[in-house]
N, C-alpha and C positions, 0 to 999 in steps of 0.2 A: 476431509481436509486435503488440500492439495500440497504439492511439493514446496511451493514458494512459502506457504504459511508455515510448514514444518521447519523450514530453514530459519525463518524469523523467530519462531518459538525456541528453537535450539540456541540461537545466538542470545536471545533474551534470558534464557535459563543460565547460560554461561556468564552473562553479564551480572547476574544476581549473586553469583558465587564469589567468594573472596579471591583475590589474586587477579593477575592479568590474563587476558586471552591473547595467545600469540598471534602475530601479524599474519602468518600463513592461514590460520583458521578463519580469521576475519576476511582476508582477501579471497580465499576459496569460496566461502559462503556468499560473499558479496558478488563474486563473478557468476556463480550459479543463479543467485537471486536476480541479478540484472537480466539474465537471459530469460528466466521464467516469468518475470514480471510483465513481459509483453502480453502474455495470455490474460493476466489480470486487467491490464489496460484495455484490451479488446472487449473483455467481459463488461467493463465499466461503460464503454461506449454503447454497448447493446442495452445495458440497464438504463442508462440516461435516455436513450431513445424510447424505451418502453414507458418511462416516467413521463416524458413529453407527450406520448400518445395518450396516456391516461388523462393527463391534464387537458389535452385537446378534446377528449371524449366528454369530460365534464363540461367544458365550454360549449361543445356542440349540443349537449343536452339542455342548455339554457342556464347553467350556473353562472354566477358572476365571476369575474377574474379572481376576486378575493376568496370566494367559496371554493373555486376550482383549485386554487393554490393551497388552501387549508386541507382540503380532501386529499390532494396529491401528497403534501408533505407529512401527512399523518399515516400514509399507507406503509405497509411492510416493504413494498418494493423500493420506496424512497429511502427508508431506513437502511435497507440492504445496500443501496447505491452509496449512501454516505459512509457506511462502514467500510466498503471496498475502497472508497476514496482515501479514507484515513489509513487503511492498510498499505495502499500504494505509496502514499507519502512517507510512511514509516519505513517501508522497504527501500525507497530511494534514499532516504536519510542514512540508512544503514550502509548502503553502497558508498555514499559520499564519505561517511566516517571511516569506513574500511580503507578507502583510498588514502585519506589523510593519515590514518594510523600507519599504514604500510609505508607511506612516504617518510614519515617521522622515523620509523624503524630503520629505513635505508640511510637516512641522514645520520642517525646515531652510529650505525655500523661504519659509515664512511669516515666519521670523525675519529674512530679508534684505529 
């Protein structure tokens, strides 16, 4: 497990507990996550490239486009790529929510 995944898991565990998560925790986790997610995005580019190479290989071997697509999309590599895509989207959503949460906390603080 890498660091970005552990940050997401910790935030998810906190979110499942009763009570609020303080803005500082959200924002600190989100800032670290945003920096680290770059590695995940680069990994996804590499995985997508490998998936396309796999599909091209099937097509080169004479498979139809449909057969190549089915073989590609049922491969472990394709599933790994899709899981990483979901993780990246979740991580970016966490960053967005942390920003909004922190902004709300600041607005509440200013109102008092």
